[in-house]
C-alpha positions in Angstrom: 105.7 109.6 91.2 104.3 112.3 93.5 106.6 114.8 95.0 106.5 113.4 98.6 107.4 109.9 97.4 110.3 111.4 95.4 111.5 113.4 98.4 111.4 110.3 100.6 113.2 108.2 98.0 115.9 110.9 97.6 116.3 111.1 101.4 116.7 107.4 101.7 119.2 107.2 98.8 121.3 109.9 100.4 121.2 108.2 103.7 122.2 104.9 102.2 125.1 106.5 100.3 126.3 108.2 103.5 126.1 104.9 105.4 127.7 103.0 102.5 124.8 100.6 102.7 125.1 98.7 99.5 122.2 96.4 100.1 119.9 99.4 100.6 121.3 101.1 97.6 120.5 98.2 95.4 116.9 98.1 96.6 116.4 101.8 96.5 117.8 102.3 93.0 115.7 99.4 91.8 112.6 101.0 93.3 113.5 104.3 91.6 113.8 102.4 88.3 110.4 100.7 88.9 108.8 104.1 89.5 110.4 105.7 86.4 109.4 102.7 84.3 105.8 103.0 85.5 105.9 106.6 84.3 107.2 105.4 80.9 110.5 107.1 81.5 112.8 104.3 80.3 115.9 106.5 80.1 115.5 107.4 83.8 114.6 103.9 84.7 117.8 102.6 83.0 119.9 105.2 84.8 118.6 104.1 88.2 118.8 100.4 87.3 122.4 100.8 86.1 123.2 102.1 89.6 121.4 99.2 91.2 123.3 96.7 89.0 126.7 98.2 89.7 126.1 98.1 93.4 124.9 94.5 93.1 128.0 93.6 91.1 130.3 95.2 93.7 128.6 93.2 96.4 128.3 89.9 94.5 124.6 90.2 95.1 122.3 87.6 93.6 120.1 90.3 92.2 122.8 91.4 89.7 121.8 89.0 86.9 118.1 90.0 87.1 119.0 93.7 87.0 121.3 93.1 84.0 118.5 91.2 82.2 116.2 94.1 82.7 118.7 96.5 81.3 119.2 94.1 78.4 115.5 94.0 77.7 115.7 97.8 77.1 118.8 97.4 74.8 121.1 99.0 77.4 123.6 96.1 77.8 124.4 93.0 75.7 
């Protein structure tokens, strides 16, 4: 991920946290996970995806199961 993309993602994540925008947080953490995975950084991808999953669980969001399945595919959850 190039530095400007990372800076925009970090800014957007901070803004979503400040606004308590759970929907945005799910999406932004999932995007961060996608970018980390594309860079073959599965540890970072799992970190971001775990955050997305937790926010999805808290909201009862339908994306929670797909996020969990992705974590399971990396051996991060049962």
